[in-house]
C-alpha positions as CSV (number, residue, x, y, z in Angstrom):
1,M,-28.2,-43.8,-3.7
2,N,-27.2,-44.3,-7.4
3,K,-23.9,-43.2,-9.0
4,E,-25.4,-40.2,-10.7
5,T,-26.7,-38.8,-7.4
6,I,-23.4,-39.3,-5.7
7,R,-21.6,-37.6,-8.6
8,E,-23.9,-34.6,-8.4
9,I,-23.4,-34.3,-4.6
10,V,-19.6,-34.5,-5.0
11,E,-19.6,-31.9,-7.8
12,K,-21.7,-29.6,-5.6
13,M,-19.3,-30.0,-2.7
14,V,-16.3,-29.3,-4.8
15,K,-18.0,-26.2,-6.3
16,N,-18.9,-24.8,-2.9
17,S,-15.4,-25.5,-1.4
18,F,-13.6,-23.5,-4.1
19,Q,-14.6,-19.9,-4.9
20,K,-14.3,-18.5,-8.3
21,A,-10.9,-17.0,-8.9
22,K,-10.7,-13.4,-7.6
23,M,-8.3,-11.3,-9.6
24,V,-6.9,-7.9,-8.5
25,P,-4.7,-5.5,-10.5
26,I,-1.3,-4.7,-8.8
27,A,0.5,-1.4,-8.6
28,A,4.1,-0.9,-7.4
29,S,4.2,2.2,-5.2
30,N,7.4,4.3,-5.3
31,R,8.7,6.3,-2.3
32,H,6.4,9.2,-1.5
33,I,5.4,11.8,1.1
34,H,2.0,12.8,2.6
35,L,2.2,16.2,4.3
36,S,0.1,17.9,7.0
37,P,-1.1,21.5,6.2
38,E,1.4,22.8,8.8
39,H,4.3,21.1,7.2
40,V,3.3,22.2,3.7
41,E,3.6,25.8,4.8
42,R,6.9,25.2,6.7
43,L,8.5,23.6,3.7
44,F,7.0,25.6,0.8
45,G,5.9,28.9,2.4
46,R,3.0,30.5,4.2
47,G,-0.3,30.0,2.5
48,Y,1.1,27.5,0.0
49,E,-1.1,24.9,-1.6
50,L,0.0,21.7,-3.4
51,T,-0.3,21.8,-7.2
52,K,-1.7,18.7,-8.9
53,L,0.5,17.0,-11.4
54,K,-1.7,14.1,-12.2
55,D,-4.5,12.0,-10.8
56,L,-3.7,8.7,-9.1
57,S,-5.6,5.5,-9.4
58,Q,-7.4,6.0,-6.1
59,P,-10.3,8.5,-6.4
60,H,-9.5,12.1,-5.3
61,Q,-5.8,11.2,-4.8
62,F,-3.1,13.0,-6.8
63,A,0.6,13.3,-7.4
64,A,1.7,16.8,-6.7
65,K,4.3,18.8,-8.7
66,E,6.2,19.4,-5.5
67,T,9.1,17.2,-4.4
68,L,11.3,17.1,-1.3
69,T,14.6,15.7,-0.2
70,L,14.8,13.1,2.5
71,I,17.8,13.4,4.7
72,G,18.9,10.5,7.0
73,P,21.9,9.8,9.2
74,K,23.9,8.2,6.3
75,G,22.5,9.7,3.1
76,K,19.8,11.5,1.3
77,I,17.2,10.9,-1.4
78,Q,16.3,13.8,-3.6
79,N,13.1,14.5,-5.7
80,V,10.7,12.4,-3.6
81,R,7.2,13.1,-4.8
82,V,4.6,14.6,-2.5
83,L,1.1,13.2,-2.8
84,G,-2.2,15.0,-2.2
85,P,-4.5,16.1,-0.7
86,V,-2.9,17.0,2.6
87,R,-3.4,14.8,5.6
88,G,-3.7,15.2,9.3
89,S,-0.2,13.9,10.0
90,T,2.9,13.8,7.8
91,Q,3.9,10.3,6.7
92,V,6.8,9.3,4.6
93,E,6.7,5.9,2.8
94,V,9.9,4.3,1.5
95,S,11.2,0.8,0.7
96,L,13.5,-1.2,2.9
97,F,16.3,-0.6,0.4
98,D,15.7,3.2,0.7
99,G,16.2,2.7,4.4
100,F,19.8,1.5,3.8
101,T,20.5,4.5,1.6
102,L,19.2,6.8,4.4
103,G,20.7,4.9,7.2
104,V,17.4,4.2,9.0
105,K,15.2,1.1,9.6
106,P,11.7,2.0,8.6
107,P,9.2,-0.4,10.3
108,I,6.7,-2.2,8.1
109,R,3.4,-0.6,9.0
110,N,-0.1,-0.1,7.7
111,S,-0.7,3.4,6.4
112,G,-1.5,5.8,9.2
113,D,0.1,3.7,11.9
114,I,3.1,5.9,12.6
115,N,3.3,5.8,16.4
116,G,6.9,5.0,17.3
117,S,8.1,4.9,13.7
118,E,11.4,6.3,12.4
119,P,12.3,10.0,12.4
120,I,13.4,11.7,9.2
121,T,14.4,15.1,8.0
122,L,12.5,16.8,5.1
123,Q,14.2,19.5,3.0
124,G,12.0,21.8,1.0
125,P,12.6,25.0,-1.0
126,R,11.6,27.3,1.9
127,G,12.6,25.3,4.9
128,Q,13.7,22.1,6.6
129,I,11.9,20.0,9.3
130,M,12.8,16.9,11.3
131,I,9.7,14.8,12.1
132,K,10.2,12.6,15.2
133,E,8.1,9.8,13.7
134,G,6.4,9.2,10.4
135,L,8.9,7.2,8.3
136,I,7.5,3.7,7.4
137,C,7.7,1.0,4.9
138,A,4.0,0.5,3.9
139,A,2.7,-3.0,4.4
140,R,1.2,-4.6,1.3
141,H,-2.5,-4.1,1.0
142,I,-5.5,-4.2,-1.3
143,H,-7.9,-1.3,-1.8
144,M,-11.5,-2.4,-2.4
145,H,-14.8,-0.6,-3.0
146,T,-17.5,-1.9,-0.7
147,S,-19.1,-3.7,-3.7
148,D,-15.8,-5.5,-4.3
149,G,-15.6,-6.6,-0.7
150,E,-19.0,-8.1,-0.9
151,S,-18.2,-9.9,-4.2
152,F,-14.9,-11.2,-2.8
153,G,-16.4,-12.2,0.5
154,V,-13.9,-10.2,2.6
155,N,-14.2,-7.4,5.1
156,D,-12.1,-4.3,6.0
157,G,-9.2,-5.5,8.2
158,D,-9.1,-9.0,6.8
159,F,-5.8,-10.5,5.6
160,V,-5.5,-12.7,2.5
161,Q,-2.9,-14.4,0.3
162,V,-2.4,-13.3,-3.3
163,K,-0.8,-15.5,-6.0
164,V,1.1,-13.9,-8.9
165,D,2.2,-16.0,-11.8
166,G,5.2,-15.5,-14.0
167,V,8.9,-16.4,-14.3
168,R,9.4,-15.3,-10.7
169,G,6.0,-16.2,-9.5
170,V,5.2,-15.6,-5.9
171,I,2.6,-15.9,-3.2
172,F,2.2,-12.8,-1.0
173,T,1.0,-13.4,2.5
174,N,-0.4,-11.0,5.1
175,V,-2.1,-8.8,2.5
176,L,-4.4,-6.3,4.3
177,I,-7.8,-5.7,2.9
178,R,-9.0,-2.1,3.1
179,V,-12.7,-1.6,2.1
180,S,-14.3,1.8,1.6
181,P,-16.8,3.3,-0.8
182,K,-14.0,5.8,-1.6
183,F,-11.6,3.1,-2.9
184,K,-11.0,1.5,-6.3
185,L,-9.9,-2.1,-6.6
186,E,-6.1,-2.3,-6.6
187,M,-3.3,-4.1,-4.7
188,H,-0.3,-1.9,-3.6
189,I,3.2,-3.3,-3.0
190,D,6.5,-1.4,-2.9
191,L,9.3,-1.4,-5.5
192,D,11.4,-3.9,-3.6
193,E,8.5,-6.5,-3.7
194,A,7.7,-5.7,-7.3
195,N,11.3,-6.0,-8.5
196,A,11.9,-9.2,-6.6
197,A,8.9,-10.9,-8.3
198,G,9.2,-9.2,-11.7
199,I,5.8,-7.6,-11.4
200,K,4.7,-4.8,-13.7
201,N,2.0,-2.2,-13.0
202,G,-1.4,-3.6,-14.0
203,Q,-0.4,-7.2,-13.7
204,L,-3.1,-9.4,-12.1
205,G,-2.9,-11.3,-8.9
206,E,-5.3,-13.9,-7.6
207,I,-6.7,-14.0,-4.1
208,I,-6.3,-17.6,-3.2
209,V,-6.6,-17.9,0.6
210,A,-8.6,-15.8,3.1
211,L,-6.7,-15.7,6.4
212,E,-8.2,-15.0,9.8
213,S,-8.8,-11.3,10.4
214,R,-6.2,-9.6,12.6
215,K,-5.9,-6.1,13.9
216,Q,-2.4,-5.3,12.6
217,V,0.5,-6.6,10.6
218,G,2.4,-9.4,12.4
219,E,-0.2,-9.9,15.1
220,E,-1.0,-13.5,15.9
């Protein structure tokens, strides 16, 4: 085997072992609330419907004009935005720092996983309710269209690592992949994470390592 053949084999092996850089736009998600139809009526009045303020990056999702006050054991946070459309269960997403303000310890959970999460009181213009569970700190995740998942070589439920360059460059681990034909490519982190790494909305991150798929955050 001559040197040229060896070189070609080595180059091919290197090329196959390193995938082309996969970049994803990042968005910092501020505290917000998803309401069930029942809770919309209890907080805003019978027959009330959420009013769209602006569309969000994910298709068919919007920020509503309506806001609520979160009331915890030690404090409250006013003017927390409600997002639409309505959901089957009410879910409140805050940062860990917000938890200190409220006097609660929101668990880090994937969206929709609210069983056994923290209680919180919601104050609206027409009423007040205390939900027994539903307050979480949303785990970092990436929304992908099915075509993106195929291109990136990942599946719904996989976890990856994402590298973000900059003065306070960081590598995010345990980033959940969520794949659906309803999604648009975007990574979501909370404000605590964005501020710690100096990340601005729209900044790009690079998926550098595909981790073994797991069922939930923190599961080995």
